[in-house]
C-alpha positions as CSV (number, residue, x, y, z in Angstrom):
1,X,0.0,0.0,0.0
2,X,2.8,2.4,0.9
3,X,4.4,1.5,-2.5
4,X,1.2,2.8,-4.2
5,X,0.7,5.9,-2.1
6,X,4.2,7.3,-2.2
7,X,4.4,7.7,-6.0
8,X,0.8,8.9,-6.1
9,X,1.7,11.8,-3.8
10,X,4.9,12.4,-5.6
11,X,3.0,12.8,-8.9
12,X,0.5,15.2,-7.2
13,X,2.7,17.5,-5.2
14,X,2.0,20.5,-7.5
15,X,-1.7,20.2,-6.8
16,X,-1.1,20.4,-3.1
17,X,0.7,23.7,-3.6
18,X,-2.0,24.9,-6.0
19,X,-4.6,23.8,-3.5
20,X,-3.6,26.6,-1.1
21,X,-4.5,29.3,-3.6
22,X,-7.2,27.0,-5.1
23,X,-9.2,27.5,-1.9
24,X,-9.8,31.1,-2.9
25,X,-10.6,30.1,-6.5
26,X,-13.1,27.5,-5.3
27,X,-14.7,30.1,-3.0
28,X,-15.1,32.5,-5.9
29,X,-16.7,29.8,-8.1
30,X,-18.9,28.7,-5.2
31,X,-20.2,32.2,-4.5
32,X,-20.4,33.0,-8.2
33,X,-22.8,30.1,-8.7
34,X,-25.0,31.6,-5.9
35,X,-24.9,35.0,-7.7
36,X,-25.7,33.5,-11.1
37,X,-28.8,31.7,-9.6
38,X,-29.9,35.0,-8.1
39,X,-29.5,36.9,-11.4
40,X,-31.1,34.2,-13.5
41,X,-34.2,34.5,-11.4
42,X,-34.3,38.3,-11.6
43,X,-32.8,39.0,-8.2
44,X,-30.2,41.6,-7.4
45,X,-26.9,40.7,-5.7
46,X,-26.2,43.3,-3.1
47,X,-23.0,41.9,-1.7
48,X,-20.4,39.4,-3.1
49,X,-17.7,38.4,-0.7
50,X,-15.1,35.9,-1.8
51,X,-12.2,36.5,0.6
52,X,-12.3,34.6,3.9
53,X,-13.3,36.9,6.8
54,X,-15.4,36.8,9.9
55,X,-15.6,33.0,10.1
56,X,-17.0,32.8,6.5
57,X,-15.2,31.7,3.4
58,X,-17.4,34.0,1.4
59,X,-21.1,34.9,1.0
60,X,-23.6,36.4,-1.3
61,X,-26.4,38.7,-0.1
62,X,-29.2,39.5,-2.4
63,X,-32.7,41.0,-2.9
64,X,-35.3,38.8,-4.6
65,X,-37.8,40.3,-6.9
66,X,-41.4,41.0,-5.7
67,X,-43.9,38.2,-6.5
68,X,-43.7,34.5,-6.8
69,X,-41.3,32.4,-8.8
70,X,-38.0,33.1,-7.0
71,X,-36.5,30.0,-5.4
72,X,-34.1,30.5,-2.5
73,X,-33.5,26.8,-2.6
74,X,-32.2,27.1,-6.1
75,X,-29.8,29.9,-4.9
76,X,-28.7,27.8,-1.9
77,X,-28.0,24.6,-4.1
78,X,-26.5,26.3,-7.2
79,X,-22.8,25.6,-6.3
80,X,-23.6,22.0,-5.5
81,X,-25.4,21.6,-8.9
82,X,-22.2,23.0,-10.5
83,X,-20.0,20.6,-8.5
84,X,-22.1,17.6,-9.4
85,X,-21.9,18.6,-13.1
86,X,-18.1,18.7,-12.7
87,X,-18.3,15.2,-11.1
88,X,-20.3,13.9,-14.0
89,X,-17.8,15.4,-16.5
90,X,-15.0,13.6,-14.7
91,X,-17.0,10.3,-14.8
92,X,-17.6,10.7,-18.6
93,X,-13.9,11.6,-19.2
94,X,-12.9,8.5,-17.3
95,X,-14.6,6.4,-20.0
96,X,-12.2,7.5,-22.7
97,X,-10.8,4.5,-24.6
98,X,-7.2,5.7,-24.6
99,X,-5.4,6.3,-21.3
100,X,-4.9,9.9,-20.1
101,X,-1.4,11.1,-19.3
102,X,-0.7,11.1,-15.6
103,X,-0.6,14.9,-15.5
104,X,-4.0,15.1,-17.3
105,X,-5.5,12.4,-15.1
106,X,-4.3,14.2,-12.0
107,X,-5.8,17.5,-13.1
108,X,-9.1,15.9,-14.1
109,X,-9.5,13.8,-11.0
110,X,-8.4,16.4,-8.5
111,X,-10.2,19.5,-9.9
112,X,-13.3,17.8,-11.3
113,X,-13.9,15.3,-8.6
114,X,-11.9,15.8,-5.4
115,X,-12.4,19.6,-5.1
116,X,-16.1,19.4,-5.8
117,X,-16.5,16.6,-3.3
118,X,-14.5,18.6,-0.7
119,X,-16.7,21.6,-1.1
120,X,-19.9,19.5,-0.8
121,X,-18.5,17.6,2.2
122,X,-17.4,20.9,3.8
123,X,-21.0,22.2,3.6
124,X,-22.6,18.8,4.7
125,X,-20.6,18.4,7.9
126,X,-22.0,21.5,9.8
127,X,-25.5,20.6,8.5
128,X,-25.2,17.2,10.0
129,X,-23.5,18.0,13.2
130,X,-24.9,21.3,14.3
131,X,-27.7,23.8,13.7
132,X,-25.4,26.1,11.8
133,X,-27.2,28.1,9.0
134,X,-25.7,26.4,5.9
135,X,-26.8,26.2,2.3
136,X,-28.1,22.7,3.0
137,X,-30.2,23.8,6.0
138,X,-31.6,26.6,3.9
139,X,-32.5,24.2,1.1
140,X,-33.6,21.1,3.1
141,X,-34.2,22.1,6.7
142,X,-32.9,19.6,9.4
143,X,-30.2,17.2,8.5
144,X,-30.8,13.7,7.0
145,X,-30.7,10.7,9.3
146,X,-27.2,9.3,9.8
147,X,-27.8,6.1,7.8
148,X,-28.8,8.1,4.7
149,X,-25.8,10.4,5.0
150,X,-23.5,7.4,5.4
151,X,-25.1,6.0,2.2
152,X,-24.4,9.2,0.3
153,X,-20.8,9.2,1.6
154,X,-20.2,5.6,0.6
155,X,-21.6,6.4,-2.9
156,X,-19.2,9.3,-3.3
157,X,-16.2,7.3,-2.2
158,X,-17.2,4.4,-4.5
159,X,-17.8,6.7,-7.5
160,X,-14.4,8.3,-6.8
161,X,-12.7,4.9,-6.8
162,X,-14.3,4.0,-10.2
163,X,-13.5,7.4,-11.7
164,X,-9.8,7.3,-10.6
165,X,-9.6,3.7,-12.0
166,X,-10.9,5.0,-15.4
167,X,-8.7,8.1,-15.5
168,X,-5.4,6.6,-14.2
169,X,-5.8,3.1,-15.5
170,X,-2.5,1.3,-14.9
171,X,-1.4,4.0,-12.4
172,X,-4.7,3.9,-10.4
173,X,-4.7,3.1,-6.7
174,X,-5.9,-0.3,-5.5
175,X,-8.8,-0.7,-3.1
176,X,-6.8,-0.7,0.1
177,X,-4.7,2.4,-0.8
178,X,-7.7,4.3,-2.1
179,X,-9.6,3.3,1.1
180,X,-6.9,4.7,3.3
181,X,-6.6,7.9,1.2
182,X,-10.4,8.4,1.2
183,X,-10.6,7.8,5.0
184,X,-7.9,10.4,5.6
185,X,-9.7,12.8,3.3
186,X,-13.0,12.4,5.0
187,X,-11.5,12.7,8.5
188,X,-9.6,15.9,7.4
189,X,-12.7,17.4,6.0
190,X,-14.7,16.8,9.2
191,X,-11.9,18.2,11.3
192,X,-11.6,21.3,9.1
193,X,-15.3,21.8,8.8
194,X,-15.9,21.5,12.5
195,X,-13.0,23.7,13.3
196,X,-14.1,26.5,11.0
197,X,-17.8,26.5,11.6
């Protein structure tokens, strides 16, 4: 297992460095998705914050138009719809007949699957563990029961394994190495989300 993980990390070190500034880029994209959902429904964005401050990574404040037809749920879920679209693109690209280069596979997997999963998980954790006002609480109210959440988490991890097998092919991680990496990623996300919310 260590023999698989060591070269995997060596091939991806640049993405760890890019990930530091990537957090800001992900925040911009996340908040931009909220803003686009507001504008597409005729609302007005009154504040667009993308730089972390005051315990928030970013936020969008808006005024909805008078009358019916404006969906706050759509605004709350817009970034996650975008991330799921990225996820589906990664899944489709993993079906390519010829093998991707390692550099291309790494970019596709990390930026179209891992980063979207991270943002979704980061929003899910406070929804599940507290009564913090999150996008998911605004859209769905109280959290799902733990068994349903565990099922969603398992589906995400399993789909990630299948996508990385398709993208990396001969260089893909085996079940044990991927399981360890996924477990560490889930634990890190929970610790970060709890610590910052």
